[in-house]
N, C-alpha and C positions, 0 to 999 in steps of 0.2 A: 797660345794654349795649344797643346798637342791634341791630336785626335782622341787618344785614350783618356786624357783628362776631361775633354769635352763630353765623351760618352758617359764617363762616371758621373759627371755633374748632371747631365741630362737624366741619367738613371736615378740619382738621388732625388731630383726634382719630381720625377714621375712617382716615386715611392711616397713622397710627402703629399702629392696631390691625391693619390689613391687612398692613403690613410685619412686625409681630410674628408674625402667623399664618403668614406666608410663611417667616420664619426658623425658626419652631417646626416647620413641616412639613419644611423642609430638614434641620433637626437630627434629626427623626424618621427621615427617609430615610437620613441618615448612620448613625444607630444601627442601622437595619435592615441596611444594607450591612455594617457592622462585625460584626453578629450572624451574618450569612450567611457572612462570611469565617471567623469563629470556628468555626461549625458545620462548614464545609468542612475545617477543620484537625483535626477530631476523628477518632479512629480509628473504625472501624465500631461497635465496642462502645460507645464514648463517645457516638456519635450515637444508638445505640439507647437508651441510658440517658437521654439528653436528651429523646428522643421519649416514652419511658415517663413521665418526670417531667411532661411536658406533657399526658399523657393520650392521646397519639396511639399507642394500643396496636397497631393494625393495622400501622402503619409500623414500629414497633419489632419486632413479630413477624417481619416480612419479613427484617429484618437478623439477628435472633437465631436463627431456625430453622436456617440452615445452620451456624452456629457450634455450636449445641447438638448437632446431628447428628454432630459430630466425636467426641463421646464424651469419654473420659478426658482430663482437663486443661481441659475446658470446662464444668465443673460450675457456675461462676458464671453462665454464659450459660444453662444449663439451668434454674437457679433463676429467673433474671430472665424467661426465656421463660414459665415456668409462672406467675409472678406476672402477667405481661401477659395471658395467656389468661384467668386468673381475673378480673382487673380488667375485661377486655373483655366478660365474660359479662353484666355488669349492663346493658350497652347493646346486647346482641345483638338482631338483628331479629326473632327468634322465641324462644319458650321452648326449642324443640329446639336451636337454635343456641347459646343460653346454656348449656344442659346440656352440649352437646358441648365448648364452651370450658372449662367447669369440669373436665370429664373430662381433656381434653388438658393443662390446666394442672396438675392434680393428678399426672398421669403424669410430667410433666417434673420436678416437684419431688421426686417419689419416686425418679426416676432419679438426680438429684443426691444425694439423701439416701442411697440405696443405694450410691453411689460413695464415701460417707464424708464428704460435704461438710457441715461443722457448721452452717452457716447454713440449709441446706435441712432439716436435722434439726430445728432450732428452729422453722422455719416449719411443719413437720408437727405439732409439739407444739401450736402455736397453733391450727392448723386443726382438730385432733382434739379439742381441749379446749374451744374456744370455740364451736364449732358455726357458727351463722349459716347459710351456704349448704351447710355440710357436716354430716354426721351426727356427733354427739358420740360419741367412742369413747375412754373413759377408759383402758382397758387399752392400746390402741395408743399413746395419748399418753404413758403411763408407759413403755412399751417404748422409744419414741423418745427419751424423756428419759434412760433408762438407757444406751442406745446412745450418745447424745451425751455423757453424763458420762464414758464410757469412751474417747471419741475424743480422742487426743492432739492432733489438729488444732485443737480448740477453744482450746487453751492458746496457740497461735500468735497469736491475736487478743487475748490478755490477759483473756479472759472466763473466770471461774472458776465461775459459776453463772448460772442464768436470772435475769431481772429479778424482784425480790421479789413483785410482784403475781401474775405467772404461776406462779411456784414455789408460792406460797400456794394458788392455785386448784388446782394439780396435787395438792398434798398434801391439800387438803380434799375433793377430788372422788373420789380413789381410796380404796377400802376396802382393808383388809389382804389380802383375797382377790384384789382387782384387782392389787395390787402383786406378789403371788406369780405371777399369770399374766403380768404385764408382765416380771418377772424371767426367767421361763422363755422367753418370746419373745425377750428381749434376748440370752439365752445362746445361743439357736439362730440368731440373726441373723448373716449373713455378708455382708461388702461385695461388691458385684458389680464 
């Protein structure tokens, strides 16, 4: 192959690559545009869940806070808002801001659980049993489990019991005395 043929072949290959890159960029722009159109068609709650899934908690919180503040009927928004606050605590600019986010998140989840929302009650069982950023409170976890078990709303989702590993941990963590205390607290609990 002569030098001139080699240069022409290389030139053609570069043109094909450049055209391919251009059409890939154009396709990427089309996909971005379609995604933006899809996002715009979302309801505010759907948009908040999309942002939450992407880890854009501050933006999701902005949308969820006014919904959750409406109270009764917005328990899912309260739970999601609490989860966003808790998730955002890990990237807070200071330890104090992280602590404040954990407190706000926990309060919103408690609000939803106190309203009788089964998913929030299960979230509290996880939080109080597994610890991590939260104090392990076996009696409180047992109390929320008993409240959840008595909640007829849980049956609407077709869930008859907790996932087996969590249930096993609950039963292995609580002593008989813990269960008695949890039972007394569950008997005294009233939805708000």
